[in-house]
LUMPAZA-889705 format. One record per residue: residue number from 1; residue in three letters; x, y, z of N, C-alpha, C in turn. Coordinates in Angstrom, 3 decimals. Example, Ala and Ser with C-alpha at 12.3 -4.5 7.8 and 13.67 -1.06 7.14 Angstrom:
<rs>
bado / guvo / n_east / n_north / n_up / ca_east / ca_north / ca_up / c_east / c_north / c_up
1 / ALA / 13.190 / -5.690 / 7.800 / 12.300 / -4.500 / 7.800 / 13.200 / -3.300 / 7.800;
2 / SER / 12.850 / -2.250 / 7.080 / 13.670 / -1.060 / 7.140 / 12.900 / 0.030 / 7.870;
</rs>
This chain:
<rs>
bado / guvo / n_east / n_north / n_up / ca_east / ca_north / ca_up / c_east / c_north / c_up
1 / MET / 0.614 / -1.307 / -0.208 / 0.172 / -0.024 / -0.036 / 0.882 / 1.202 / -0.116;
2 / GLN / 0.447 / 2.175 / -0.430 / 1.542 / 3.373 / -0.980 / 0.541 / 4.694 / 0.165;
3 / ILE / 1.616 / 5.434 / 0.876 / 0.797 / 6.220 / 2.196 / 1.719 / 7.450 / 1.861;
4 / VAL / 1.457 / 8.446 / 2.374 / 1.876 / 9.865 / 2.415 / 2.164 / 9.840 / 3.747;
5 / LEU / 3.665 / 10.177 / 4.131 / 3.910 / 10.249 / 5.657 / 3.683 / 11.951 / 6.027;
6 / LEU / 2.896 / 11.980 / 7.219 / 2.647 / 13.243 / 8.002 / 3.851 / 13.579 / 8.713;
7 / LYS / 4.299 / 12.432 / 9.678 / 5.605 / 12.823 / 10.337 / 6.803 / 11.831 / 9.758;
8 / ASP / 7.940 / 12.434 / 10.571 / 8.909 / 11.108 / 10.290 / 8.621 / 9.432 / 11.086;
9 / VAL / 9.115 / 9.082 / 10.286 / 8.703 / 7.462 / 10.933 / 10.360 / 6.685 / 10.490;
10 / LYS / 10.719 / 6.251 / 11.680 / 12.106 / 5.684 / 11.592 / 11.767 / 4.246 / 10.832;
11 / GLY / 12.951 / 4.158 / 9.717 / 12.800 / 3.120 / 9.163 / 11.973 / 2.834 / 7.729;
12 / LEU / 11.225 / 4.102 / 7.931 / 10.409 / 4.361 / 6.898 / 10.346 / 5.230 / 6.108;
13 / GLY / 10.844 / 6.426 / 6.446 / 10.887 / 7.324 / 5.654 / 11.015 / 8.623 / 6.278;
14 / LYS / 10.842 / 10.214 / 6.086 / 10.418 / 11.283 / 6.174 / 9.325 / 12.017 / 6.231;
15 / LYS / 8.901 / 13.097 / 6.751 / 7.434 / 13.941 / 6.451 / 7.674 / 14.345 / 4.978;
16 / GLY / 6.410 / 14.313 / 4.608 / 6.227 / 14.457 / 3.443 / 6.385 / 13.855 / 2.151;
17 / GLU / 7.152 / 12.362 / 2.307 / 7.675 / 11.253 / 1.411 / 6.323 / 10.306 / 1.186;
18 / ILE / 5.968 / 10.003 / -0.597 / 5.563 / 9.232 / -0.621 / 6.255 / 7.493 / -0.819;
19 / VAL / 5.322 / 6.728 / 0.424 / 6.325 / 5.210 / 0.526 / 5.261 / 4.214 / 0.389;
20 / LYS / 5.791 / 3.270 / 0.109 / 5.157 / 1.795 / -0.051 / 5.875 / 1.428 / 1.587;
21 / SER / 4.465 / 0.332 / 1.921 / 4.326 / -0.147 / 3.441 / 3.235 / -0.924 / 3.300;
22 / LYS / 3.342 / -1.947 / 3.923 / 2.676 / -3.348 / 4.094 / 1.007 / -2.799 / 4.530;
23 / ASP / 0.261 / -3.252 / 4.056 / -1.050 / -2.754 / 4.513 / -1.880 / -2.715 / 5.924;
24 / GLY / -1.128 / -3.678 / 6.546 / -1.478 / -3.760 / 7.887 / -0.797 / -3.018 / 8.816;
25 / TYR / 0.656 / -2.524 / 8.770 / 0.900 / -1.469 / 9.137 / 0.573 / -0.181 / 8.918;
26 / ALA / -0.001 / -0.089 / 7.872 / -0.293 / 0.976 / 7.360 / -1.831 / 1.429 / 8.103;
27 / ARG / -2.505 / 0.482 / 7.769 / -3.644 / 0.603 / 7.880 / -4.373 / 0.691 / 9.652;
28 / ASN / -3.489 / -0.413 / 10.336 / -3.692 / -0.917 / 12.050 / -2.649 / -0.016 / 12.503;
29 / TYR / -1.762 / 0.774 / 12.216 / -0.740 / 1.817 / 13.279 / -0.568 / 3.250 / 12.522;
30 / LEU / -0.108 / 3.120 / 11.056 / 0.080 / 4.425 / 10.924 / -0.745 / 5.720 / 10.584;
31 / ILE / -1.745 / 5.035 / 9.740 / -3.364 / 5.842 / 9.624 / -3.685 / 6.332 / 11.237;
32 / PRO / -4.204 / 5.524 / 11.853 / -5.083 / 5.536 / 13.223 / -4.032 / 6.582 / 13.948;
33 / LYS / -2.471 / 6.529 / 14.053 / -1.644 / 7.329 / 15.011 / -1.563 / 8.720 / 14.349;
34 / GLY / -1.746 / 8.721 / 13.059 / -1.905 / 10.301 / 12.433 / -0.136 / 10.481 / 11.724;
35 / LEU / 0.460 / 9.231 / 11.594 / 1.532 / 9.571 / 11.172 / 1.885 / 9.383 / 9.449;
36 / ALA / 0.719 / 9.206 / 9.138 / 0.387 / 8.878 / 7.340 / -0.988 / 8.798 / 7.231;
37 / LYS / -1.285 / 9.067 / 5.694 / -2.209 / 9.030 / 5.053 / -2.190 / 8.565 / 3.713;
38 / GLU / -3.597 / 7.588 / 3.706 / -3.236 / 6.982 / 2.331 / -3.175 / 8.148 / 1.168;
39 / ALA / -2.200 / 7.309 / 0.065 / -2.257 / 8.142 / -0.945 / -2.758 / 8.190 / -2.068;
40 / THR / -3.869 / 8.836 / -1.994 / -4.736 / 9.192 / -3.360 / -4.030 / 9.942 / -3.895;
41 / LYS / -5.025 / 9.997 / -5.291 / -4.610 / 11.426 / -6.080 / -4.397 / 12.649 / -5.645;
42 / GLY / -5.567 / 13.448 / -4.936 / -5.368 / 14.057 / -4.201 / -4.417 / 14.678 / -3.390;
43 / ASN / -4.023 / 13.675 / -2.270 / -2.981 / 13.663 / -1.228 / -1.584 / 13.538 / -1.789;
44 / VAL / -1.302 / 13.188 / -3.237 / 0.043 / 13.011 / -3.819 / 0.445 / 14.483 / -4.448;
45 / LYS / -1.333 / 14.733 / -4.819 / -0.949 / 16.283 / -5.811 / -0.636 / 17.549 / -4.589;
46 / GLU / -1.021 / 17.086 / -2.953 / -1.369 / 18.030 / -2.130 / 0.428 / 18.151 / -1.837;
47 / VAL / 1.093 / 16.830 / -1.766 / 2.251 / 16.774 / -1.464 / 3.067 / 17.444 / -2.037;
48 / LYS / 2.961 / 16.998 / -3.631 / 3.962 / 17.727 / -4.817 / 3.721 / 19.221 / -4.754;
49 / GLU / 2.398 / 20.229 / -4.715 / 2.323 / 21.497 / -4.355 / 2.838 / 21.761 / -3.107;
50 / LYS / 2.999 / 21.493 / -2.357 / 3.850 / 22.028 / -0.961 / 5.220 / 21.720 / -1.486;
51 / LYS / 5.897 / 20.665 / -1.854 / 7.184 / 20.807 / -2.267 / 7.573 / 21.553 / -2.606;
52 / LYS / 6.603 / 22.125 / -3.801 / 6.914 / 23.144 / -4.749 / 7.460 / 24.838 / -4.329;
53 / ALA / 5.906 / 24.520 / -3.459 / 6.164 / 26.129 / -2.727 / 7.143 / 26.189 / -1.714;
54 / LYS / 7.767 / 24.843 / -0.979 / 9.081 / 25.029 / -0.031 / 9.786 / 25.267 / -1.026;
55 / LYS / 10.304 / 24.697 / -2.354 / 11.568 / 25.275 / -3.168 / 11.429 / 26.329 / -3.573;
56 / LEU / 10.486 / 26.984 / -4.309 / 10.155 / 28.284 / -4.535 / 10.481 / 29.615 / -3.320;
57 / LYS / 10.085 / 29.071 / -1.942 / 10.361 / 29.674 / -0.937 / 11.975 / 30.022 / -0.643;
58 / LYS / 12.207 / 28.798 / -1.237 / 13.951 / 28.732 / -0.743 / 14.514 / 29.741 / -1.410;
59 / LYS / 14.130 / 29.300 / -2.601 / 14.609 / 30.502 / -4.238 / 14.697 / 31.720 / -3.551;
60 / GLU / 13.676 / 32.173 / -3.477 / 13.490 / 33.530 / -3.111 / 14.163 / 34.032 / -1.806;
61 / GLU / 14.626 / 33.144 / -0.517 / 15.083 / 33.085 / 0.167 / 16.494 / 34.050 / -0.268;
62 / VAL / 17.088 / 32.815 / -0.822 / 18.477 / 32.755 / -1.223 / 18.667 / 34.088 / -2.298;
63 / ALA / 17.812 / 34.527 / -3.378 / 17.895 / 35.692 / -3.925 / 17.943 / 36.709 / -3.242;
64 / LYS / 17.350 / 36.830 / -1.782 / 17.362 / 37.636 / -0.621 / 18.680 / 38.039 / -0.108;
65 / ALA / 18.968 / 36.743 / 0.051 / 20.379 / 36.782 / 0.802 / 21.768 / 36.943 / 0.059;
66 / LYS / 21.422 / 36.671 / -1.173 / 22.609 / 37.420 / -2.173 / 22.921 / 38.675 / -2.174;
67 / GLU / 21.395 / 39.212 / -2.302 / 21.270 / 40.759 / -2.257 / 21.769 / 41.302 / -1.247;
68 / LEU / 21.619 / 40.838 / -0.093 / 21.936 / 41.250 / 1.155 / 23.555 / 41.209 / 1.561;
69 / ALA / 24.193 / 40.207 / 1.110 / 25.503 / 40.011 / 0.807 / 26.258 / 40.861 / 0.102;
70 / SER / 25.741 / 41.097 / -1.228 / 26.349 / 42.100 / -1.655 / 26.145 / 43.562 / -1.391;
71 / LYS / 24.719 / 43.946 / -0.707 / 24.892 / 44.665 / -0.354 / 25.869 / 45.389 / 1.171;
72 / ILE / 26.041 / 44.254 / 1.838 / 27.351 / 43.823 / 2.973 / 28.967 / 44.309 / 2.775;
73 / GLU / 28.723 / 43.673 / 1.224 / 30.244 / 43.945 / 0.725 / 30.597 / 45.054 / -0.115;
74 / ASP / 29.290 / 45.891 / -0.158 / 29.860 / 47.343 / -0.474 / 29.928 / 48.211 / 0.438;
75 / ILE / 29.469 / 48.179 / 1.804 / 29.515 / 49.407 / 2.512 / 30.870 / 48.614 / 3.864;
76 / SER / 31.326 / 50.036 / 4.727 / 32.165 / 49.483 / 5.511 / 31.395 / 50.203 / 7.056;
77 / VAL / 31.555 / 49.739 / 8.303 / 31.208 / 50.554 / 9.443 / 32.149 / 50.811 / 9.549;
78 / GLU / 31.926 / 52.006 / 11.027 / 32.698 / 52.962 / 11.505 / 32.775 / 52.622 / 12.965;
79 / LEU / 33.573 / 52.700 / 13.970 / 34.036 / 52.630 / 15.296 / 34.343 / 53.200 / 15.985;
80 / LYS / 33.982 / 53.763 / 17.055 / 34.980 / 54.767 / 17.922 / 35.394 / 54.232 / 19.045;
81 / SER / 36.476 / 54.085 / 19.495 / 37.020 / 53.784 / 20.745 / 38.093 / 54.294 / 21.034;
82 / LYS / 38.352 / 54.195 / 22.861 / 39.542 / 54.878 / 23.268 / 40.650 / 54.144 / 22.793;
83 / ALA / 41.977 / 54.593 / 22.553 / 43.045 / 53.987 / 22.571 / 44.080 / 54.467 / 22.978;
84 / GLY / 45.541 / 53.542 / 23.450 / 46.682 / 54.469 / 23.949 / 47.414 / 54.848 / 22.745;
85 / GLU / 48.528 / 54.826 / 23.103 / 49.345 / 55.537 / 22.135 / 50.267 / 54.749 / 20.768;
86 / ASN / 50.253 / 53.727 / 21.019 / 50.519 / 52.545 / 20.052 / 49.203 / 51.765 / 19.468;
87 / GLY / 48.048 / 52.555 / 19.585 / 47.259 / 52.244 / 18.785 / 46.151 / 50.977 / 19.404;
88 / LYS / 46.742 / 50.533 / 20.598 / 46.058 / 49.291 / 21.118 / 45.199 / 50.617 / 21.993;
89 / LEU / 43.822 / 49.377 / 21.695 / 42.232 / 49.798 / 22.558 / 42.247 / 49.143 / 24.115;
90 / PHE / 41.953 / 50.094 / 24.560 / 41.410 / 49.978 / 25.912 / 39.937 / 49.172 / 26.007;
91 / GLY / 40.291 / 47.898 / 25.830 / 38.761 / 47.080 / 25.798 / 38.938 / 46.233 / 24.478;
92 / SER / 37.857 / 46.091 / 24.031 / 38.110 / 45.660 / 22.586 / 37.008 / 46.248 / 21.950;
93 / VAL / 36.879 / 45.431 / 20.259 / 35.716 / 45.330 / 19.767 / 34.822 / 44.559 / 19.567;
94 / THR / 33.358 / 43.798 / 19.896 / 33.114 / 42.466 / 19.918 / 31.912 / 42.355 / 18.322;
95 / THR / 31.914 / 41.471 / 18.645 / 30.398 / 41.240 / 17.223 / 29.183 / 41.886 / 17.899;
96 / LYS / 29.053 / 41.794 / 19.035 / 27.699 / 42.645 / 19.370 / 27.631 / 44.299 / 18.967;
97 / ASP / 29.112 / 45.164 / 19.314 / 29.396 / 46.234 / 18.804 / 29.154 / 46.324 / 17.434;
98 / ILE / 29.901 / 45.266 / 16.212 / 29.696 / 45.666 / 15.141 / 28.310 / 45.474 / 14.356;
99 / ALA / 27.441 / 44.266 / 15.164 / 26.167 / 44.369 / 15.015 / 25.056 / 45.891 / 15.249;
100 / LYS / 25.416 / 46.264 / 16.441 / 25.063 / 47.661 / 16.442 / 24.920 / 48.941 / 15.700;
101 / ALA / 26.516 / 48.811 / 15.283 / 26.831 / 49.562 / 14.253 / 26.547 / 49.434 / 12.965;
102 / LEU / 26.133 / 48.537 / 12.704 / 25.741 / 47.730 / 10.895 / 24.146 / 48.583 / 11.665;
103 / LYS / 23.388 / 48.052 / 12.436 / 22.011 / 48.891 / 12.654 / 21.951 / 50.262 / 12.433;
104 / LYS / 22.916 / 50.866 / 13.382 / 22.591 / 52.327 / 13.156 / 23.055 / 52.938 / 12.127;
105 / GLN / 24.200 / 52.738 / 11.625 / 24.668 / 53.302 / 10.156 / 23.949 / 53.098 / 9.255;
106 / HIS / 23.962 / 52.110 / 8.680 / 23.313 / 51.322 / 7.710 / 21.537 / 50.444 / 7.663;
107 / ASN / 21.202 / 50.538 / 8.932 / 19.995 / 50.202 / 9.079 / 20.043 / 48.803 / 8.818;
108 / ILE / 20.886 / 47.652 / 8.645 / 20.832 / 46.684 / 7.961 / 20.947 / 45.602 / 9.662;
109 / LYS / 19.772 / 44.764 / 9.553 / 20.039 / 44.207 / 11.065 / 20.146 / 43.036 / 10.799;
110 / VAL / 21.631 / 42.656 / 11.568 / 22.083 / 41.012 / 11.557 / 22.621 / 40.698 / 12.824;
111 / ASP / 22.015 / 39.332 / 13.052 / 22.337 / 39.008 / 14.399 / 23.817 / 38.659 / 14.660;
112 / LYS / 24.088 / 39.082 / 16.025 / 25.625 / 39.114 / 16.476 / 26.094 / 37.558 / 16.536;
113 / ARG / 25.535 / 36.464 / 16.429 / 25.826 / 34.932 / 16.180 / 26.361 / 35.061 / 14.599;
114 / LYS / 25.491 / 35.718 / 14.050 / 25.787 / 35.878 / 12.337 / 27.653 / 36.209 / 11.850;
115 / ILE / 27.945 / 36.838 / 12.811 / 29.251 / 37.530 / 12.736 / 30.502 / 36.558 / 13.169;
116 / VAL / 31.518 / 36.670 / 12.136 / 32.463 / 35.841 / 12.324 / 33.686 / 36.280 / 12.604;
117 / LEU / 33.780 / 36.470 / 14.071 / 35.084 / 37.395 / 14.378 / 36.397 / 36.281 / 15.140;
118 / ASP / 36.971 / 36.114 / 14.411 / 38.219 / 34.808 / 15.410 / 38.548 / 35.468 / 16.722;
119 / ASN / 39.034 / 36.560 / 17.052 / 39.483 / 37.308 / 18.210 / 38.789 / 38.411 / 18.324;
120 / ASN / 38.605 / 39.194 / 19.359 / 37.890 / 40.546 / 19.655 / 39.186 / 41.779 / 18.928;
121 / ILE / 38.439 / 42.626 / 17.850 / 39.732 / 43.579 / 17.846 / 40.013 / 44.389 / 18.441;
122 / LYS / 40.988 / 44.251 / 18.699 / 41.557 / 44.947 / 19.973 / 42.869 / 46.045 / 19.740;
123 / SER / 42.612 / 46.571 / 18.184 / 43.729 / 47.452 / 17.914 / 42.764 / 48.191 / 16.429;
124 / LEU / 43.949 / 49.728 / 15.999 / 43.261 / 50.653 / 15.449 / 43.090 / 50.651 / 13.982;
125 / GLY / 42.292 / 50.949 / 13.298 / 42.530 / 50.553 / 11.750 / 41.384 / 49.597 / 11.031;
126 / ALA / 41.420 / 49.307 / 10.188 / 40.665 / 48.274 / 9.342 / 40.923 / 47.329 / 9.369;
127 / THR / 39.507 / 46.134 / 9.594 / 39.703 / 44.797 / 9.623 / 38.253 / 44.670 / 8.851;
128 / PHE / 38.663 / 43.244 / 8.008 / 37.409 / 42.591 / 7.535 / 36.753 / 41.269 / 7.962;
129 / VAL / 35.549 / 41.325 / 8.398 / 35.385 / 40.529 / 8.949 / 33.823 / 39.685 / 8.489;
130 / GLU / 33.909 / 38.078 / 8.709 / 33.035 / 37.614 / 7.944 / 31.663 / 37.409 / 8.325;
131 / VAL / 30.778 / 37.806 / 7.622 / 29.296 / 37.780 / 8.128 / 28.191 / 37.248 / 7.474;
132 / LYS / 27.587 / 35.873 / 8.101 / 26.864 / 34.560 / 7.268 / 25.695 / 34.846 / 7.237;
133 / VAL / 25.150 / 35.516 / 6.021 / 23.841 / 35.681 / 5.671 / 23.059 / 34.692 / 5.527;
134 / TYR / 23.333 / 33.971 / 4.858 / 22.471 / 32.101 / 5.249 / 23.384 / 31.147 / 4.728;
135 / PRO / 22.797 / 30.046 / 4.851 / 23.821 / 28.693 / 5.000 / 24.560 / 28.845 / 3.513;
136 / GLU / 25.859 / 29.015 / 3.761 / 26.546 / 29.133 / 2.587 / 26.919 / 30.263 / 1.956;
137 / ILE / 26.012 / 31.576 / 2.206 / 26.272 / 32.455 / 1.552 / 26.721 / 33.330 / 3.094;
138 / SER / 28.000 / 34.251 / 2.247 / 28.689 / 34.981 / 3.508 / 29.159 / 36.471 / 2.982;
139 / ALA / 29.487 / 37.263 / 3.316 / 29.781 / 38.483 / 3.192 / 30.838 / 38.734 / 3.941;
140 / LYS / 31.650 / 39.660 / 3.505 / 32.925 / 40.739 / 4.026 / 32.893 / 41.782 / 4.440;
141 / LEU / 32.603 / 42.319 / 5.530 / 32.321 / 43.532 / 6.034 / 33.430 / 44.346 / 6.597;
142 / LYS / 33.760 / 45.296 / 5.842 / 35.146 / 46.252 / 6.496 / 34.408 / 46.794 / 7.698;
143 / VAL / 35.372 / 46.861 / 8.963 / 35.012 / 47.596 / 9.758 / 36.482 / 47.977 / 10.545;
144 / LYS / 36.356 / 49.685 / 10.270 / 37.162 / 50.334 / 10.513 / 37.067 / 50.978 / 12.258;
145 / VAL / 38.089 / 50.680 / 12.820 / 38.152 / 51.445 / 14.140 / 39.059 / 52.689 / 14.515;
146 / VAL / 38.435 / 53.542 / 14.981 / 39.216 / 54.789 / 15.019 / 39.452 / 55.244 / 16.131;
147 / GLY / 40.222 / 56.182 / 16.780 / 40.425 / 56.553 / 18.178 / 39.316 / 58.037 / 18.446;
148 / LYS / 39.234 / 57.892 / 19.676 / 37.651 / 58.937 / 20.168 / 39.166 / 60.451 / 20.209;
</rs>
C-alpha cells in the first residue's frame, strides 16, 4: 500500500514522502496514529504542491540573501573607541558592537551570532569580518576602528 507520511517514521521515511508500506502496518498503526494517510490522487497532488512551494520559497530566500551579501560587501562600518599611544584599544570591539553599528549606520539588522570574528578587535585600523547571511552565503564587511 502506498502512503503519504505526515511525520518522520524511523525505518520508513521522512515527512512528506510517498512510500510503500505493508497493508496491516499502514491501516492498523500509521494511519490511526496520524503518522500517515493513504496516497490518493488528491493527497499526492497536495504533497507535490507543498514541495514546489517550499522550493520556491527557498529560492526567494537565497536571492534575498545574495542581495544582502552584495550590499554588505559594498559598505563599511566605523566604530570609535579609546586607544593608547601605540594604537591598542582600551577594551575591544566585539560582534555585538559591530551588529549595533551596522544597524545604526546602515539600517541592516544582523544577528551578532552571524558575525564571525576569530578574536575581538583590539587595535585601531581596518579589519574585514565575515558575516554569514544564509547557509553557504557569506559576505566580508569592512570594520574601521578609529580613536576618539
